[in-house]
DRENPA-3360 file (N, C-alpha, C; in nm, 2 decimals, always signed):
BEGIN
1 = MDPPDPRT = +33.42/+1.98/+19.55/+33.28/+1.99/+19.56/+33.21/+1.86/+19.52 ~ +33.11/+1.82/+19.60/+33.04/+1.69/+19.58/+32.96/+1.70/+19.45 ~ +32.95/+1.59/+19.38/+32.85/+1.59/+19.26/+32.70/+1.60/+19.31 ~ +32.63/+1.65/+19.23/+32.48/+1.66/+19.27/+32.42/+1.53/+19.30 ~ +32.33/+1.52/+19.39/+32.25/+1.40/+19.42/+32.16/+1.37/+19.30 ~ +32.17/+1.25/+19.25/+32.08/+1.22/+19.13/+31.94/+1.21/+19.16 ~ +31.90/+1.19/+19.29/+31.76/+1.18/+19.32/+31.70/+1.31/+19.33 ~ +31.77/+1.41/+19.39/+31.71/+1.54/+19.41/+31.77/+1.66/+19.34;
9 = GADDPTPD = +31.89/+1.64/+19.29/+31.96/+1.74/+19.21/+32.04/+1.84/+19.30 ~ +32.03/+1.81/+19.44/+32.09/+1.90/+19.53/+32.25/+1.88/+19.53 ~ +32.32/+1.99/+19.55/+32.47/+1.98/+19.55/+32.52/+1.91/+19.68 ~ +32.45/+1.93/+19.79/+32.50/+1.88/+19.92/+32.39/+1.79/+19.97 ~ +32.38/+1.67/+19.94/+32.26/+1.59/+20.00/+32.28/+1.57/+20.15 ~ +32.18/+1.57/+20.22/+32.18/+1.55/+20.37/+32.09/+1.44/+20.39 ~ +32.14/+1.32/+20.43/+32.06/+1.20/+20.44/+31.96/+1.21/+20.56 ~ +31.99/+1.29/+20.66/+31.91/+1.30/+20.78/+31.79/+1.39/+20.76;
17 = AGPDGAEH = +31.79/+1.47/+20.65/+31.69/+1.57/+20.63/+31.56/+1.51/+20.57 ~ +31.45/+1.56/+20.61/+31.33/+1.52/+20.56/+31.29/+1.60/+20.43 ~ +31.17/+1.59/+20.38/+31.14/+1.65/+20.25/+31.14/+1.81/+20.27 ~ +31.12/+1.86/+20.38/+31.13/+2.01/+20.40/+31.26/+2.05/+20.44 ~ +31.36/+1.96/+20.45/+31.50/+2.00/+20.48/+31.53/+1.99/+20.63 ~ +31.43/+1.97/+20.71/+31.45/+1.97/+20.86/+31.49/+1.83/+20.90 ~ +31.58/+1.83/+21.00/+31.61/+1.69/+21.06/+31.51/+1.64/+21.15 ~ +31.48/+1.51/+21.13/+31.36/+1.45/+21.21/+31.41/+1.33/+21.29;
25 = RGMTAGAS = +31.54/+1.31/+21.29/+31.59/+1.19/+21.36/+31.55/+1.18/+21.51 ~ +31.58/+1.29/+21.57/+31.55/+1.29/+21.72/+31.41/+1.28/+21.76 ~ +31.32/+1.35/+21.68/+31.18/+1.35/+21.71/+31.13/+1.21/+21.68 ~ +31.18/+1.13/+21.57/+31.13/+1.00/+21.55/+31.17/+0.91/+21.65 ~ +31.29/+0.91/+21.71/+31.34/+0.82/+21.81/+31.25/+0.85/+21.94 ~ +31.22/+0.97/+21.98/+31.15/+1.00/+22.10/+31.00/+0.96/+22.08 ~ +30.95/+0.98/+21.96/+30.81/+0.94/+21.94/+30.79/+0.80/+21.93 ~ +30.88/+0.72/+21.88/+30.87/+0.58/+21.87/+30.88/+0.52/+22.02;
33 = AFLGLGLS = +30.96/+0.58/+22.11/+30.98/+0.54/+22.24/+30.85/+0.56/+22.31 ~ +30.79/+0.67/+22.30/+30.66/+0.70/+22.37/+30.54/+0.62/+22.31 ~ +30.55/+0.59/+22.18/+30.44/+0.50/+22.13/+30.46/+0.36/+22.18 ~ +30.58/+0.32/+22.19/+30.60/+0.19/+22.25/+30.56/+0.19/+22.40 ~ +30.58/+0.30/+22.47/+30.54/+0.30/+22.61/+30.39/+0.29/+22.62 ~ +30.32/+0.36/+22.53/+30.18/+0.35/+22.53/+30.12/+0.21/+22.51 ~ +30.20/+0.13/+22.42/+30.16/-0.01/+22.39/+30.19/-0.09/+22.52 ~ +30.30/-0.06/+22.58/+30.34/-0.13/+22.70/+30.25/-0.11/+22.81;
41 = LGVCLAIT = +30.20/+0.01/+22.83/+30.10/+0.04/+22.93/+29.96/-0.04/+22.91 ~ +29.92/-0.04/+22.79/+29.80/-0.11/+22.76/+29.81/-0.25/+22.79 ~ +29.93/-0.32/+22.74/+29.95/-0.46/+22.77/+29.96/-0.48/+22.92 ~ +30.04/-0.40/+22.99/+30.06/-0.42/+23.13/+29.92/-0.42/+23.21 ~ +29.83/-0.32/+23.18/+29.71/-0.31/+23.24/+29.62/-0.43/+23.21 ~ +29.62/-0.47/+23.08/+29.54/-0.58/+23.03/+29.58/-0.71/+23.11 ~ +29.71/-0.73/+23.12/+29.75/-0.85/+23.19/+29.72/-0.85/+23.34 ~ +29.74/-0.74/+23.40/+29.71/-0.74/+23.55/+29.56/-0.74/+23.58;
49 = VGGGLALD = +29.48/-0.67/+23.49/+29.34/-0.68/+23.52/+29.29/-0.82/+23.48 ~ +29.34/-0.87/+23.38/+29.29/-1.01/+23.34/+29.33/-1.11/+23.44 ~ +29.45/-1.09/+23.51/+29.49/-1.18/+23.62/+29.40/-1.16/+23.74 ~ +29.36/-1.04/+23.77/+29.27/-1.01/+23.88/+29.14/-1.07/+23.86 ~ +29.09/-1.06/+23.73/+28.96/-1.12/+23.70/+28.97/-1.28/+23.71 ~ +29.08/-1.33/+23.67/+29.10/-1.47/+23.68/+29.10/-1.51/+23.82 ~ +29.17/-1.44/+23.91/+29.18/-1.46/+24.05/+29.04/-1.46/+24.12 ~ +28.96/-1.36/+24.07/+28.82/-1.35/+24.12/+28.74/-1.47/+24.08;
57 = AWLHSSPL = +28.76/-1.53/+23.96/+28.68/-1.64/+23.92/+28.72/-1.76/+23.99 ~ +28.86/-1.77/+24.03/+28.90/-1.89/+24.09/+28.87/-1.89/+24.24 ~ +28.88/-1.77/+24.30/+28.84/-1.76/+24.45/+28.71/-1.72/+24.49 ~ +28.62/-1.69/+24.39/+28.49/-1.64/+24.40/+28.49/-1.51/+24.49 ~ +28.58/-1.42/+24.47/+28.59/-1.30/+24.55/+28.57/-1.18/+24.45 ~ +28.45/-1.16/+24.41/+28.42/-1.07/+24.30/+28.50/-0.94/+24.28 ~ +28.49/-0.84/+24.36/+28.57/-0.73/+24.32/+28.71/-0.72/+24.37 ~ +28.75/-0.80/+24.47/+28.88/-0.80/+24.53/+29.00/-0.82/+24.43;
65 = GLLVGLSL = +28.99/-0.93/+24.36/+29.10/-0.96/+24.25/+29.10/-0.85/+24.15 ~ +28.99/-0.80/+24.10/+28.99/-0.69/+24.00/+29.06/-0.57/+24.06 ~ +29.03/-0.53/+24.17/+29.09/-0.41/+24.25/+29.25/-0.43/+24.27 ~ +29.28/-0.55/+24.31/+29.42/-0.58/+24.33/+29.50/-0.57/+24.20 ~ +29.44/-0.64/+24.09/+29.50/-0.64/+23.96/+29.51/-0.50/+23.90 ~ +29.41/-0.42/+23.92/+29.41/-0.28/+23.86/+29.51/-0.20/+23.94 ~ +29.51/-0.21/+24.07/+29.61/-0.14/+24.15/+29.75/-0.17/+24.11 ~ +29.78/-0.30/+24.10/+29.91/-0.34/+24.05/+29.95/-0.30/+23.92;
73 = GVVLAVLM = +29.85/-0.30/+23.82/+29.88/-0.25/+23.69/+29.90/-0.10/+23.69 ~ +29.83/-0.02/+23.76/+29.86/+0.13/+23.77/+30.00/+0.15/+23.83 ~ +30.03/+0.08/+23.93/+30.17/+0.10/+23.99/+30.28/+0.07/+23.89 ~ +30.26/-0.05/+23.82/+30.36/-0.08/+23.72/+30.36/+0.02/+23.61 ~ +30.25/+0.07/+23.56/+30.24/+0.16/+23.46/+30.31/+0.29/+23.50 ~ +30.30/+0.34/+23.62/+30.36/+0.47/+23.66/+30.51/+0.44/+23.66 ~ +30.55/+0.33/+23.71/+30.69/+0.30/+23.71/+30.76/+0.30/+23.57 ~ +30.68/+0.24/+23.48/+30.74/+0.24/+23.34/+30.74/+0.38/+23.28;
81 = VVATVRKY = +30.64/+0.46/+23.31/+30.64/+0.60/+23.26/+30.76/+0.67/+23.32 ~ +30.78/+0.66/+23.45/+30.89/+0.74/+23.51/+31.02/+0.69/+23.46 ~ +31.04/+0.57/+23.44/+31.17/+0.51/+23.38/+31.19/+0.56/+23.24 ~ +31.08/+0.57/+23.16/+31.09/+0.62/+23.02/+31.12/+0.77/+23.01 ~ +31.05/+0.84/+23.10/+31.07/+0.99/+23.09/+31.21/+1.03/+23.14 ~ +31.26/+0.95/+23.24/+31.39/+0.99/+23.29/+31.50/+0.98/+23.18 ~ +31.48/+0.90/+23.09/+31.58/+0.88/+22.98/+31.59/+1.01/+22.90 ~ +31.48/+1.09/+22.89/+31.48/+1.21/+22.81/+31.49/+1.34/+22.88;
89 = L = +31.52/+1.33/+23.02/+31.54/+1.45/+23.10/+31.69/+1.49/+23.11;
% end
């Protein structure tokens, strides 16, 4: 028999268990992946829309560069979401 855990006094310490005794490792990994995905989507859209606005300023073609940048950003964002979700299916 294992000696009691000095931190909790439990006979069988489980390092993967949270304070309520439930395991949270799988949920934390998935949650962090999707939080990272959200950050990636925001950065992707910001870069492509910013590039479209810069293209508009350079070529003096007001809405065209913005629309191209936004369209490219949405396409890239959808591809990133599909790639991330496929890992968990």
